[in-house]
C-alpha positions as semicolon CSV with decimal commas, in nm:
position;residue;x (nm);y (nm);z (nm)
1;M;-1,036;-0,892;1,086
2;Q;-0,967;-0,521;1,132
3;Q;-1,106;-0,317;0,846
4;V;-0,900;-0,041;0,686
5;E;-0,975;0,238;0,439
6;I;-0,656;0,293;0,246
7;G;-0,390;0,056;0,120
8;I;-0,030;0,159;0,057
9;I;0,197;-0,052;-0,162
10;G;0,562;0,034;-0,122
11;G;0,807;-0,041;-0,400
12;S;1,184;-0,032;-0,438
13;G;1,329;0,186;-0,161
14;L;1,006;0,210;0,039
15;Y;0,977;-0,096;0,260
16;A;0,803;0,062;0,559
17;M;0,570;0,353;0,631
18;P;0,694;0,592;0,900
19;G;0,435;0,768;1,112
20;L;0,200;0,475;1,163
21;T;0,047;0,443;1,509
22;S;-0,142;0,154;1,671
23;V;0,066;-0,075;1,455
24;R;0,014;-0,447;1,420
25;E;0,094;-0,707;1,158
26;V;-0,148;-0,954;1,003
27;K;-0,104;-1,235;0,755
28;V;-0,396;-1,254;0,515
29;E;-0,504;-1,578;0,351
30;T;-0,645;-1,562;-0,002
31;P;-0,781;-1,812;-0,256
32;F;-0,489;-1,709;-0,477
33;G;-0,207;-1,794;-0,239
34;E;0,017;-1,581;-0,021
35;P;0,067;-1,206;-0,061
36;S;0,417;-1,061;-0,082
37;D;0,445;-1,021;0,295
38;A;0,246;-0,965;0,611
39;F;0,041;-0,645;0,610
40;V;0,130;-0,370;0,853
41;L;-0,192;-0,216;0,982
42;G;-0,216;0,110;1,170
43;E;-0,341;0,466;1,171
44;L;-0,194;0,746;0,963
45;E;-0,334;1,099;0,980
46;G;-0,636;0,958;1,161
47;R;-0,717;0,708;0,881
48;K;-0,690;0,331;0,904
49;V;-0,432;0,206;0,656
50;A;-0,264;-0,117;0,549
51;F;0,096;-0,114;0,423
52;L;0,243;-0,387;0,204
53;A;0,603;-0,414;0,088
54;R;0,550;-0,512;-0,277
55;H;0,869;-0,717;-0,308
56;G;0,862;-0,838;0,054
57;R;1,080;-0,695;0,324
58;G;1,440;-0,741;0,221
59;H;1,332;-0,715;-0,145
60;R;1,304;-1,091;-0,201
61;L;1,065;-1,114;-0,496
62;L;1,128;-1,045;-0,864
63;P;0,855;-0,847;-1,043
64;S;0,758;-1,164;-1,232
65;E;0,732;-1,355;-0,903
66;L;0,486;-1,117;-0,742
67;N;0,148;-1,269;-0,657
68;F;-0,051;-0,968;-0,774
69;R;-0,386;-1,140;-0,728
70;A;-0,313;-1,232;-0,368
71;N;-0,188;-0,880;-0,291
72;I;-0,498;-0,705;-0,427
73;Y;-0,746;-0,966;-0,299
74;A;-0,594;-0,933;0,049
75;M;-0,636;-0,554;0,031
76;K;-1,002;-0,607;-0,057
77;K;-1,043;-0,856;0,226
78;L;-0,903;-0,601;0,471
79;G;-1,165;-0,351;0,356
80;V;-0,936;-0,127;0,148
81;E;-1,123;0,111;-0,084
82;R;-0,827;0,305;-0,223
83;I;-0,470;0,204;-0,298
84;L;-0,176;0,442;-0,313
85;S;0,102;0,267;-0,503
86;V;0,463;0,380;-0,489
87;S;0,723;0,245;-0,732
88;A;1,066;0,321;-0,874
89;V;1,084;0,388;-1,249
90;G;1,320;0,490;-1,523
91;S;1,257;0,809;-1,717
92;L;1,188;0,805;-2,091
93;K;1,185;1,184;-2,127
94;E;1,444;1,448;-2,050
95;E;1,183;1,647;-1,858
96;H;1,135;1,371;-1,598
97;K;1,452;1,399;-1,395
98;P;1,582;1,171;-1,118
99;T;1,397;1,248;-0,790
100;D;1,093;1,375;-0,987
101;F;0,761;1,201;-0,935
102;V;0,521;1,120;-1,217
103;I;0,158;1,028;-1,155
104;P;0,072;0,832;-1,470
105;D;-0,280;0,808;-1,608
106;Q;-0,207;0,552;-1,882
107;F;-0,022;0,222;-1,918
108;I;0,131;0,014;-2,198
109;D;0,163;-0,358;-2,129
110;R;0,491;-0,521;-2,232
111;T;0,467;-0,814;-1,991
112;V;0,443;-1,175;-2,104
113;R;0,424;-1,389;-1,788
114;R;0,162;-1,217;-1,573
115;V;-0,185;-1,320;-1,459
116;S;-0,388;-0,998;-1,464
117;T;-0,743;-1,105;-1,380
118;F;-0,938;-1,272;-1,102
119;F;-1,178;-1,420;-1,355
120;G;-1,181;-1,739;-1,559
121;D;-1,263;-2,096;-1,457
122;G;-1,624;-2,058;-1,564
123;I;-1,689;-1,689;-1,505
124;V;-1,623;-1,412;-1,758
125;A;-1,596;-1,040;-1,680
126;H;-1,467;-0,747;-1,883
127;V;-1,413;-0,426;-1,684
128;A;-1,371;-0,089;-1,853
129;F;-1,006;0,015;-1,845
130;G;-0,981;0,312;-2,080
131;D;-0,891;0,528;-1,781
132;P;-0,682;0,284;-1,577
133;V;-0,627;0,492;-1,264
134;C;-0,871;0,662;-1,030
135;G;-0,892;1,030;-1,117
136;V;-0,977;1,130;-0,761
137;V;-0,672;0,957;-0,614
138;A;-0,441;1,076;-0,894
139;R;-0,552;1,438;-0,857
140;T;-0,507;1,418;-0,481
141;L;-0,153;1,288;-0,522
142;A;-0,067;1,568;-0,768
143;K;-0,213;1,830;-0,536
144;V;-0,023;1,714;-0,228
145;C;0,304;1,688;-0,423
146;K;0,275;2,060;-0,490
147;A;0,188;2,132;-0,127
148;E;0,486;1,928;-0,006
149;D;0,724;2,099;-0,251
150;V;0,789;1,774;-0,437
151;V;0,797;1,770;-0,817
152;G;0,492;1,563;-0,904
153;K;0,388;1,570;-1,268
154;A;0,024;1,478;-1,330
155;G;-0,043;1,247;-1,623
156;G;0,179;1,042;-1,846
157;T;0,222;0,689;-1,977
158;Y;0,389;0,410;-1,781
159;V;0,540;0,123;-1,982
160;C;0,517;-0,196;-1,779
161;M;0,790;-0,437;-1,890
162;E;0,851;-0,796;-1,780
163;G;1,206;-0,767;-1,650
164;P;1,402;-0,842;-1,446
165;Q;1,652;-0,719;-1,705
166;F;1,626;-0,356;-1,806
167;S;1,550;-0,251;-2,163
168;T;1,782;-0,272;-2,458
169;R;1,865;0,064;-2,609
170;A;1,648;-0,022;-2,912
171;E;1,350;-0,097;-2,685
172;S;1,404;0,219;-2,486
173;N;1,406;0,430;-2,802
174;L;1,095;0,248;-2,926
175;Y;0,905;0,340;-2,610
176;R;1,023;0,699;-2,647
177;S;0,891;0,704;-3,003
178;W;0,551;0,604;-2,862
179;G;0,556;0,911;-2,636
180;A;0,579;0,709;-2,314
181;D;0,702;0,886;-2,001
182;V;0,837;0,627;-1,757
183;I;0,914;0,257;-1,746
184;G;0,872;0,009;-1,463
185;M;0,791;-0,356;-1,395
186;T;0,496;-0,378;-1,158
187;N;0,209;-0,132;-1,168
188;L;-0,012;-0,240;-1,456
189;Q;-0,121;-0,570;-1,303
190;E;-0,203;-0,393;-0,978
191;A;-0,416;-0,139;-1,163
192;K;-0,606;-0,406;-1,358
193;L;-0,678;-0,619;-1,052
194;A;-0,770;-0,319;-0,838
195;R;-1,028;-0,219;-1,100
196;E;-1,175;-0,572;-1,097
197;A;-1,184;-0,556;-0,717
198;E;-1,358;-0,215;-0,736
199;I;-1,071;-0,049;-0,550
200;C;-0,953;0,300;-0,649
201;Y;-0,590;0,291;-0,759
202;A;-0,321;0,539;-0,856
203;T;0,056;0,533;-0,846
204;V;0,344;0,760;-0,760
205;A;0,619;0,670;-1,009
206;M;0,949;0,780;-0,855
207;V;1,217;0,849;-1,116
208;T;1,553;0,699;-1,018
209;D;1,744;0,747;-1,343
210;Y;1,716;0,796;-1,716
211;D;1,667;0,472;-1,903
212;C;1,946;0,350;-2,132
213;W;1,840;0,582;-2,417
214;H;2,011;0,872;-2,240
215;D;2,372;0,961;-2,322
216;G;2,461;0,990;-1,954
217;H;2,302;0,662;-1,850
218;D;2,620;0,454;-1,849
219;S;2,798;0,700;-1,622
220;V;2,540;0,658;-1,344
221;T;2,681;0,460;-1,051
222;V;2,504;0,224;-0,813
223;E;2,583;0,466;-0,531
224;Q;2,404;0,747;-0,715
225;I;2,099;0,529;-0,773
226;V;2,086;0,432;-0,404
227;Q;2,113;0,798;-0,305
228;V;1,819;0,882;-0,532
229;L;1,619;0,588;-0,391
230;H;1,667;0,722;-0,039
231;Q;1,564;1,075;-0,138
232;N;1,264;0,940;-0,327
233;A;1,156;0,728;-0,031
234;A;1,168;1,028;0,203
235;N;0,961;1,236;-0,038
236;A;0,719;0,949;-0,098
237;C;0,651;0,920;0,274
238;K;0,564;1,290;0,287
239;V;0,338;1,265;-0,017
240;V;0,160;0,948;0,094
241;K;0,101;1,086;0,441
242;A;-0,047;1,407;0,301
243;A;-0,257;1,217;0,047
244;V;-0,403;0,990;0,315
245;A;-0,514;1,300;0,504
246;A;-0,650;1,472;0,192
247;L;-0,850;1,189;0,034
248;P;-1,227;1,244;0,069
249;S;-1,404;1,005;0,302
250;E;-1,675;0,918;0,051
251;R;-1,621;0,764;-0,292
252;N;-1,822;0,897;-0,585
253;C;-1,608;0,767;-0,871
254;G;-1,687;0,478;-1,104
255;C;-1,421;0,252;-0,950
256;A;-1,662;0,145;-0,676
257;S;-1,901;-0,013;-0,927
258;A;-1,663;-0,131;-1,199
259;L;-1,812;-0,482;-1,201
260;K;-2,174;-0,373;-1,217
261;H;-2,211;-0,436;-1,591
262;A;-1,889;-0,632;-1,645
263;I;-1,991;-0,989;-1,561
264;L;-2,118;-1,163;-1,874
265;T;-2,173;-1,514;-1,739
266;S;-2,531;-1,595;-1,635
267;P;-2,550;-1,640;-1,256
268;D;-2,696;-1,989;-1,293
269;A;-2,406;-2,089;-1,521
270;I;-2,130;-1,985;-1,280
271;P;-1,971;-2,294;-1,120
272;E;-2,018;-2,316;-0,744
273;A;-1,641;-2,322;-0,694
274;A;-1,606;-1,991;-0,882
275;K;-1,891;-1,834;-0,683
276;E;-1,724;-1,934;-0,357
277;K;-1,378;-1,823;-0,466
278;L;-1,494;-1,480;-0,584
279;E;-1,776;-1,417;-0,335
280;L;-1,581;-1,122;-0,193
281;L;-1,575;-0,955;-0,537
282;I;-1,899;-1,060;-0,705
283;G;-2,133;-1,146;-0,420
284;K;-2,323;-0,819;-0,430
285;Y;-2,403;-0,872;-0,798
286;L;-2,542;-1,225;-0,766
287;P;-2,919;-1,254;-0,723
288;V;-3,049;-1,385;-0,392
289;G;-3,018;-1,761;-0,387
290;A;-2,738;-1,768;-0,644
291;K;-2,448;-1,726;-0,403
292;G;-2,373;-2,074;-0,298
């Protein structure tokens, strides 16, 4: 299978990646089921990339229906070392205006129905997650936002809610009291699984509107939201393209070895089925003769 360097996950409003050359589609099989869609492989700015529409083309999948494990495992199988995630969010602060981008460096988990780990079934691992995004990728995204004349605010907290309903006003004000910046429904599970897969991950959170805490929220029309989505998608394409070109070729961050001291289960106690299922992730950490 063709190996790629960089994965791009497109969220609401970004269902394709303009500018790709040598394009082809592949369906990737995983031990965790089917990813959201076929992957679109190609070259962008001279780098091999894989694009995935998070909700499937045509936006068919609810956030709670996304097979996060299959999506990230498939990226790993394709050879992806860094993931650039793009997603639509609501703003929890006046300063984050519609069409602004926020590049969060923290998350708060408000989900209740998500599987967020590859481990279990006889193998235990605990990865460090105090800094849940890759600093190299996040800084690159912030830098290229400035170069592309797009408002891209570095840092901030992303509240990941279950959905598909939006927040109540009480919830929205609660998150604001915590100092959170934006709210969405998808990125935390991707970040957790990418860390377990030793893939660098960062997200571009594209503000579409103020959440329901804002006095003007109820006057926002669907047409206005769609217009913002289109503008955000155009800016996201510029930012992602520039980031792909700007990312260093070598990785020297801790993401690449996140599992090195994380697996607690003795190699001889790991069930054969678990070894086989997670060979792609843990194989390099199993002693010779313990892989199968």
